[in-house]
N, C-alpha and C positions, 0 to 999 in steps of 0.2 A: 345362541350360535357363538362361535369363537373364531378368531383369526388363525388360520393354518398356513404353513408354508410347505409346499412341495415343489421340488425343482426350483424354477425361477418364478413360479406363481405364488402369490399371497391372496387368500380368499377366505371368505366367511362361510362356515358350513356348520351343520349339527353334528355333534359327537355325543353318543350315549355314554353316560358316566361309567357304565359297566362294560363299555366296549362292544356292546351289541350292534350289528349292522342290520338295519331294517329299512325297507322301501317306505315306511311310514315317518321316518325322519323329516322334519321340517324342510330342511335343505340336505338332499342326499349326498353323502360322501363316504367311500369305502377306501380306507387307507391301505387295506391289503392289496388293492388293485394298482398301487403305485408302480409296481413292476410291469404290470400290463401297460401302463401308460408310458413308462420309460421305453420299453421294447417298440411301442408304436412310433415313438419319436426316432429311435435308432433306425428302425426299418424305413420310415420315410425319408430320412436324411441319407439313406444309402441306396434308395430305390432308382435314383436317376430321373424321377418325376420333376417336372418344372411347371410353374404357372398353373397350379392345379386348383380345383374347387373341392373342398372338404365338406363332409356333412357329419356332424355329431348330433345324432337324433335323439338321445337320451342323456342330456348333458348334466342333469342334477345341479351341482354347484357350478358347472362350467369349468371345472379344473382342467380337463383334458383340452378344451378348446383354447384356454388361456395359455396352457403350455405349449400347444401347437403354435400359437402366435408368438411366443416368446423364445421358443427353443428350436424351431425348424430353421434350417439353413436359409439365408437369403435367397429369394427367387423361386422357392417352392410354392408358397401359397399365393393364390390370386384372390379367391374369395373363400369364405368359410360360412356354412350354414349351420347355426347353432339353435338347438330346439330342446324344449322339454315341455311336458304337459302340465306341470305344476302351475297354478294360477298365479303365483308370486315370482315365476322364474325370471321374466324380463327384468324386474327391478332388482332382484338379487344378482343376476348376471352382470348387469350395469354396475352394480356396487362393487363386484368382485373384479371387473375390468378396471375400475378406478383404483381399487386396493393394490392391483399388480403393476399399476403405472402404464397400462395400455391406453395410449392417446389417440392413435390413428385407428379409428373404427369404421371407415368408409367402406372397407372390404368385408365387414362382419354383418351377415344378414340373421337377425334374431327373430325366431318364430315361437309361438306358445300354443302348440297344437298337438294332436295325436301324432305319434312318430311316423307312422305310414303316410299320413297326410302330408306331413312336412316334406317327405321325400318326393311325393307326387308334385309339389309345388316347386321343388328345386330342378334345375336343368344342368345336363352334362356333368355329373359329379364323378370326379376322378378318384376320390377315396371316400368310401362309406364306412363309418365306424358303428358297429352294433354291439353294445355292451349292456345287456338287460340284466334284470335281477330274475335269474332263472333260466328258462329255455329261450333261445332266440327265434323259435319257430314262428311267432306272430309277425316278425318283421323281416322274414327272409325274402319273401316274394317281391315286396316293394323295393328292397335293398338291391336285389339282383337286377330287377328292371331298370333302376336308376343309374347303377354303376356303368361308366363309360367303357368303350373299347380300350384295352390295355390299362384299364384303372385297377385299382386294388380295393378289395373288400375285406374288412377285419371284423371277425365274428368271435364273440365270447359266449361260452355255455357254462352256466354254473350248476346245471342239473346233471352232474357227473354220475350220480348213484344210478340212474336208470340207464344211461349209456354204457356203464361198466358192469351191468348185470345184476345189481341189487334190486331193481324193480323191473322184472322181465316184461310185464304187460305194458307198462309205461313206455318202455323203449320200442316195442313192436308198434304201439299205436302212434307214438310221436315221430319216430325215426324209421319206420317200415323195415326194420331188421332185427335179428335175434342177437342179443348180447351174450357175452360168455364171461362168467365170474371166475377168473384164474389170475395168476400172477401177472399175465399180459393184459389185464382188463382195460388199463387206461390207454394202451395203443389201440386195441380193437374199438374201444369206445370213441376215440377221435376220429378213427377211420370210418366208422358208422356215420358219425356226424358229418364228415367231409362228403361221403356218398349222397346223403340226403340233400345237401345243399347243391351238389353237382347236378343231381336229378332235376331240381327245380331250375338251375341254370340252363340245362339242356333244352327245356321247353321253350326257352327264348333264344335258342341257338347261341348260348353263351357257355364256353368251356372254362370252368373255374378250376384253375391249376393251383394247388398248395405250394406256396413259396416259403412259408415258415409256419410251423405248427408246434405247439408244445402244451404239456400239462404242468400245472404248478398249483400248490396249495389245494384248492377245491374247484378248479375251473380248467376248461380247455379254451385254447386260443388258436385261431387258424387265420392266416392271411392267404387271400386268393389272388391270383392275377386273372383278370378277365380277358378272354380271347374270343373274338366274336367269329362265327362260322359254324356251319353244319358238320363239315367233315371233322374238324377238330373236336367238336362236341361228341361225335360218334366215337372217336377214339378214346375219349375219356370213359365213356360208358363201358367199352370194352375191359377196362380195368376194375370193374365192380365184380368181385367174386367172393367166395366163401373161405373161411379158414377152418379147416378140419383138425380136431383135436382128440387124441386118443388118451382117455383117462387111465388106461392100463400102463402105457410105456411113455406117455407124454409127448409122443410124436406130433408134429405140427405140419400140415400141408395146405397149400393154396389150390383151390379147385373151383371150376365153373359149376359143379354139382355139390350138392350137400348130403350125399348118401353113399360116399364111397368108403371102402374099407381101409383099415390102417395099412400103409406100406410096409411097416416093420413087423407088426403083430399078425398081419394077414388076416384080420378078424373085423367084424362089424359091430359086434355088441358092446363094445367099450367106447364107440365113436360118439363125439359131440361136435357140434358145429357153431359158428357165429357168422352172421352176415345176412345179406350181401354187404360189402363194405369196399372202400377204395383200397387197392393193394399197390398202387403206385408210390411214387416218392412223396415224402412229406416236407422236403426242403429244397430251396435253391442253394446249392452248396456255396457258390461265390457270394450270395447275399448274407448267408450264415457267417461266413468268415469275415465280412465287412462289419456286421453287426458286433461280432465279438471283438474285433480290432479297435472299433471306435467307441467301445463302452469305457466310460471314465468312472463308473461307480463300482468300487472294489468288491462289494458284498455279492454282486451278481456275477463275477468273473468266472467262477467254477461252473456255474450253471450254464452260462453262455458258451463257455469253452466246450463242455460236454455236447452240447447241441452242434457246435461247429465240427467236432470230431466225428459224430455219428452221421453228420450230413455229408461228409466227404464222398465223392462220386461212387467209389466202389462199396462203400457201406450204406449209401442212400438207396441202394436198390434191394437191401436185405429186409425182408418182412419179419416183424416180430422180434422177440428176444426170449431168453430163458432166465428166470430168477434162480441163481445158484442155490440159495438156501431152500427154495421150494423143491428143487431137483434132488438135492441132498436128503431131505426129509422124506420125499416120496421113495427113494431108492435105499433109505437107511445108511447113508454114507456120511463120513466125516466131512465137514466143511473145509475145502482146500485153501490154500494161499491163492489169492485171486491172480497175482503176478505170475505165479508158477503155472496155474491152470491156463492162462493166457498163453504164455511161452509154449506150453505143450501143444495147444491147438494151432498156434502159429508154425510150429515145427512141422506140423502134419500138413501145412499148406492152406489152412482155413483163415478166413478173415475173422477178426475180434475186435469189438469196440464196446466201451461202456454205453449206456443209454441214459437220457435224463428222465425217461419214464419211470425208472426204478434204480434206486442206488445199487442194489445187489444183482442187477440184470446185466447179461452180456448179449450183445447183438452179434450173431455169427451166422455164417453160411453152413456150419457143421450140423449134422443131424443129432438127435438126442442120444442115440447109441454111441457116437463118437465122443460126445460131451461126457457121458457117464464113464466112458472108458478113461478120458483124460482126468476126470476128478479123482478116480481111483489112483491113477498114477501119480497125480499131484499131491494126494494125501500121504502117499508113501515117502515122498521126497522130504 
């Protein structure tokens, strides 16, 4: 093990000399997930939550919990439940608390048991963090049961290949939905994951509303606000629909059915589909702006700014996006200047924004035929 610094935390953890991340490390630590932990802190500091109980159910080295203790604003944390199944976790975590200079440990409840069991032993948890190595499926139900009214649930999934269409059968089996491997695969993937979690929430009369969702590196991360009630849970389920995709013209539509013909081609033989999935908003726009504005880590500014811009109210309602390079390849067009293309679409009265899901993607309410027309015009300028 070696002493590592992340944020304000200093802790001992295992690091493979080749940089390989494995759940078999003596003390698990994934440096790639630093951004994941940074955003969790930014979100909680801007959530308005006070005197809350937090649960970190797969703590590993304990870095996330230690950073919560050191970096969350005063008055946010009441108690924190810190758990890991590793038999040496308790001694390791206490050693890391000491290394980070955490002296007041009265409000820290340390457990060494199965993650789901640790949640069942906790009471009234206002923030549950689920960050597994792989799929979060095994930990969803207990997390949803335990998260309190108006609490926040943070879910990470690293099995993005199945959700994004590379492993079709796995997605159908694990997430009860059909994936689609297109340029938009990471947005449809995260929406499939959201819907699965919302379905589990609904059976407990809990409406799980996404307040901050993103794809980065190789994982999905979603924060949900938990609203208790049958009526609001039913309203969430009404936003579970299919996305229809025409492989001939690239037109994209949202529908409650999965067998409609293309609205532009007026044909059915080229149609593919994905879902059911969540078709509502991915962000709370006010929260997104606060997270961006309060970020002090320069390397993340562009990414957080892109999320903030695509989450603005009028853009937040737009489903999906188009990868301009993918469109140009499909239609055999020259790649246009992005700014010229954007201006041409705006002049026609359409909304246009970049998206964090794909560097070359544009989020717009324009249909594909309008986009193609504007690409042609932009390439001539």
